[in-house]
N, C-alpha and C positions, 0 to 999 in steps of 0.2 A: 458328473464333474463339469464345471463351467468350461465352455469352449476356450481354447487358447487364444491369446492376443493376435497371433499371426493370421487368424481366420478373418480378421478385419482387413478390408482392402486398404491399400496405401492411400487411395483417393479419399476415403472417408476419414481416415486418421488425419490426413493433411487438412481436410475441411474443418475439423474441429480445432486443430491447432491454429489455423488461420483465424477462425471466429474468435477463439479465446484470446489470441494475441491482439486482434483489433479491439476486442472488448476491453482488454486491460489498457490498451492505448487510450481509449476514451475515458475509462475509469481514472487513470492517472491524470489525464488532462483536467478533469473536473476536481480531482482531489487536491491538486496544487494550484488550480486556477484562482481560488479565493486568495491564496497568499500572494499571487501576482498582482491582482487588481483590487485588493481590499482597500488600499489607500485611496485610489481614485473613486471607487464606489462610495465609500464612507464620507469622503470629502463632499460629494454631491448630495448624499442623503442627510448628512449632519452639518448642513450649512451653518456657519456662525459659531461652531464649537471649536475647542482648542485641539491642536494636534495631539496632545497627550491623551485627551479623552477619546479621540478617534483611534489612537494606537491601542488603548485599553479595550475599546469596543471590538477592535479587530481580533484581539486575542480571545475575547469572550466568544465571538462568533465561530472562531476556529475550534474552540473547545466544544461548542454545540455540535459542530460537524463530527467531531470525534466521538461524542456521546451517541450520536446517531449511528455511527459505525459499530459501536459496541452493541447496541440494540439490534442492529441489522445482522451482525455476525451470528448472533444466537438464532434469530428468526430464519435466515436463509440457510444456516447450517442444518438445522432440524428439518426444514422443508426439503433440503437436498437429499437427505437420507430417507425421508418418508415418501416424497413425491417424485423425485428424480433430479439429477444434476442439470439437465437441460432446462427444466422449468425455472430453476434458480438462476441459471446463466442469463436467460432472456428476460425473466421477471425483474432482475436487478437492473439490467440495461434500460428497460422501459421506465422504471421508477426514477433513476437518476437523470434520465433524459428529460422527463417531464419536470423534474425539479430544476434542472438547468434553465429551461424555458421560463418557468415561473420566476426564477431568480432575476431574470433580466428586467422584471417590472416591479420589483419591490420599491417601496417608498418610505418605509419606516423600519426601525431596528427590530421590533418585535416580530414582524413578518419575516424579515431577513433571517432571524434566529430559527424560526419554525421551519423555514424552507431548507436551511442548512442542516437541520436535524433530519429532515426527510431525504435530502440528498445523501447524507451520511448513511442512512439505512440502505438506500439503493446501492451505494458504492461498496457496501460491505460484502455483497454476494458474488461479485464477478470473479475475483481472483481465485477464491477457494473452490468455486464450482469448476472453473477452467482447469486448475491444477489437478483436481480430483478426476475430472474427465480424462485428461491426457495421461495421468499416471495409470489409470485403469485400462486404457485402450492400447497403450504402447507396450512393447516387451519390457521386461524388468531390466534388461541390460541397456536399453536405449531411451527409456522414458525421460532421463535427464536432459536429453537433447530437446525434447518437446517442451519441458518446463523452461528450459533456457531460452528458447525462441519466444515463448509467451512474455516472459519478464524483460528480456533484452529489448524486444520491440516495444512492449508496452511502456517501458520507462521513458521512451522518446515522446510519449504524450505530454510529459512535463515540458519538454523543449518546445513542442508545438504550442502549448499553453502560453509560454513565455513570449513566443514570436507573435501569436495572435494578440496577446495583451499589449505588446509594444506597437503593433500595427493596427490597433483597433480603429483609429481614425480613418485609415484607408478603407477598411471594410464598411465603416459607417457611411462614408461618402458614397460608396457603391449602392448601398441600400437606399440612401436618400435619393439618388438618381433614378432608381427603379421604382420606388414607392412614394417618394416625396415625404417619407417619415424620418425625422431626425432622431437618431439614437446615439447615446454616448458609447464610447469605445468599450467600456466594461460591459455594457448591455449586449453589445454585439458578440463579445467573447463568450458570454453565457449562451446566447442563441446558437452560435456555431457548435458548441458542445452538445446541446440538445439535438440539433439536426444530425450530427455525426452518429449519435446513439440511435436515432430512428432509422437512419440509413443502414446501420449495422444489423438491425432486426431482420432485414430482408435476406441476410446471408444465412439464416437458420435452416434453409432448405438443404437437405442432404446430411444434416448432422443426426447422430444417433446416440442412444444411451449405451454405456458400456455393458458388456455381457455380465460382468460381475454383479452390477446392480439389478439388471433385468432378471437375473436368476433368483434373487431374493425378494423382489418387489412385491410379488403376490403371496408370499409366504407369511401369513399372519402370526405364525408361531415364533417368527424371528423378530425380536424387538429391534426397532430401527429409530435412529435419531433421538436417542434418550441420553441425557446427561448422567442418568444413573449408571449407565454402562461405563462412563468415564470415572465418576466419583465414588462408585461403590467398590472399586478395586484400588487398593493402595498403589499397585504398580502403575495403573493407568493415570491415577491422580498425579503421581510424581513425574511421569513422562510428560503429561500435559503441562505442568508448571515449568519443567525444564525447557520444553519447546518454546514457551512464551519468553522465558528469560534470555534465550540465545538470540532472540530477534530484537529485543529492546534497544541495544546500542545503535541499531539502524535509525530508529526514530528519535533517539537522543541527538544524533547528528542532524537529521532532517528537521524534526519538529522544534528543537531548541536552537541550535546554532544557525542553521541555514535560514529557517523561516523568520528568524529575528535578526538578520544581518543588518538591516537598516537602522533599527532602533537600539540594538545592544552590541552586537559583535563587531560591526564596522567601526563604531565609535571606540570600542575597546582597544582596537589596534591602531586607532588614530585616523580613521577615515570617516568622512561625513557624506560622501557621495556614493555609497554602496546602495544598490537597488535590490530589493528582494527578488523581483522577477529575474534579473540577470543571475543572481546567486543560485536560484532554483534551477535555472536552465543549465548552468555549468555543472551543478551537482548531479542532475539527472543524466546529463551526457556521460559523466563519470560513472554513475550507477549502472547505466546501460552497458558501458564498456566493461565494468567490473563483473556484471552478471554474465556477460558473454565469456569472459576469461575463466570465471569461477566454474561455469557450467562445463566448459571444455576440459578444464583441469580435473574436475571431478570425474568425468568420463575416462580420462587418460589414466589417472592414478587409482580409479575404481574406489573412491572414498568420498563421502560427503563431509564427515567430521574433520578430516585433515585440512580440507579447503577452508571450512569455516574457521578453524583455529588460526590459519595463516591470515585470513582477512581480519579477525579480531585483533591480532598482533599489529597489523598495519594500521588499523583504525586507532588503536591505543597510542601508537607512536605519533601519528599525525595530529591527533587531538592535543597531545602534550606540546608538540612543536608549535602548532597554531596558536594555542592559548598563551604560551609563555615566551615564545621567541618570535612572535609575529609583529611586535610593535614597530611601527614605522614602515611597514610594507606598503607598496603601491596598490592601487585598485586592481591592476592587472595581476599582481601576485595574489591578492585576495581571491580573485575569481579562479585562479589556478589552484589555490588551496581548496576551493569549493569542488572543483573537478576531482582532486585527489581524495578528498573526504567522501565524495560520491563513489569513487572507485573502491575505496576501502569498505563501504557499506554494500558493495555489490554482490553480497551473498544472499540476497532476498529470495532469489529463485530456489537456491538450495535449501534455505531455511523453510520455506513453504512446502517444498517437496519432502523434507524430513518429517514435517508435521503430518503430511498426508500418509506417509509410509509407516508411521508409528502405530496406526489403529486399523481395525478391521472394516470391512466393507459396509457394515450396518451403522457405523458411526464415523466413517471417514470424512464425509462431507461436513458433519458437525465440527469435527476437529480442524479440518482444513479451512473452514470459514471463520470459526471463532478465534483460533490462535492468532493469525495475522491481524485480526481486528482488535484483539486485546493488546497486541503489541502497538498498533496505531493509537489505541485509546490510552496507552501508557503515557502519552504526551501530556495528558492532563495532570498526572502525578508529577511528571518531570517539571512542568511549568509551575506547579504549586511549590515544589521543593526549591526551584530557582527563585521564585518570589520570596519565600521565607528566608532563604540564605541572603538575598539582597537586602531584605528588611533588617537582618541582623548585622548590617554594615560590612558584609564581605563584598569583595569586588566581583564584577561580572566574570572575570577569568577564573578566580578561585572558586566561585560558586559552580560554574560549569565544570570545572575540573573535578570537584568533589562528587558531583552527580555522575559524571562520566566514569570516574574510577569505580564508583559503587556498582553501577549497572554493567560495566564491561567486566569487572571482577566476577559478578554473578553469572554472566554469560560464559565465561571460561569454566567455571565450576559446573554449570549445567551441561555444557557440552561434554565434559568428561564423564558425566553420568549416563548419557544416552548411548544406546547401542548403534553401531553402524548399520545403515539401512540400504546401502547401495546394492542393487540386485535382489532385494527382498521380494519374495512372493506375496502378492496382495490378495490372493484368493482365499480369504478366511473371514470369519465373523467373530465378534466379541460376545462372550457370554457374561451375564450378570453374576457377580460374586461379591461376597462381603469381606474377602481377604484384602 
């Protein structure tokens, strides 16, 4: 029998929680950074083109990043079950750090797109690996605290990205004074992200693989990291789909409403001075706060499902109020709504924990990495639906409402179909079946 979680020292558990939290901080920094500085970077790269074309290009590049995350989720998930959670954690950090540095020096859209795909692949591995590690190393009663810390702190990476994006000229001047090299503020923001990632790699000393994984790693008779173990079983297929669906409302809010505040939703409520970077910052402050509260509440009431249900209700109500009763609001009120919408989607930590807890040790990394990245990748479908609805002459508000109602409704149904996983024992493997 695999050794109990309690045999891990508190120091080593804390080390992996800290590394995973910092890794997710840098992960989120890069994930939202493009949304913060895309206008500035595209204005410099696409000199002489119209703002409309630049906005369309920005959406295209964001979709390329999301496609990269879909690809990366599969790659890192399988590697995590075959090679180890730590290799994925640090491999993903290395890849997106290199991509960040490279992004600072792009000069054409084709190169920009390729690097956003590579960055997306790198970004796809950090969260799933971190959540899997912490879930397997901490006791079943307390692992929710570990995942809560990771996501609560990590979400603040978006706040830092917004601050760096807005203060880029200050950092650019420092670099010029030291090196006599003049860089644009958006280039500096990418370089800072890359340097943070490389610094984080030095913290890998003292981190260890969970006993659960170490116990099966060398056992060739146990199939590991195979999608057949998920899709050959009707029960696992359904669980997998339901896990994805309960997370999509988070990226409906972030990927559609918040990331398009400047071009679509600010003007929808009558505001032309809304900045994406500021909207993202307040949203992620709210998301960090929401994850903290949802994590604590989950531990207190000893349920993950009940907390997600409450947050979905809150998100549904806020979306309705924002889209249909927000006309004429001030910019301050708009950003406050961003904070509230972020708080309502602050069940991300619980959602990823649920995904990790649904499956056995030999495919846990595959599930924990691919599920959140399929959720992130759903923004491509959401944006396509949004464009089609707008093309059919529906308004911005009605289009967003229809999409939100559809995916939030699916999330409620999927949540009702999943079993409660709070306190679930994770020391088991999945066997292939045709049932």
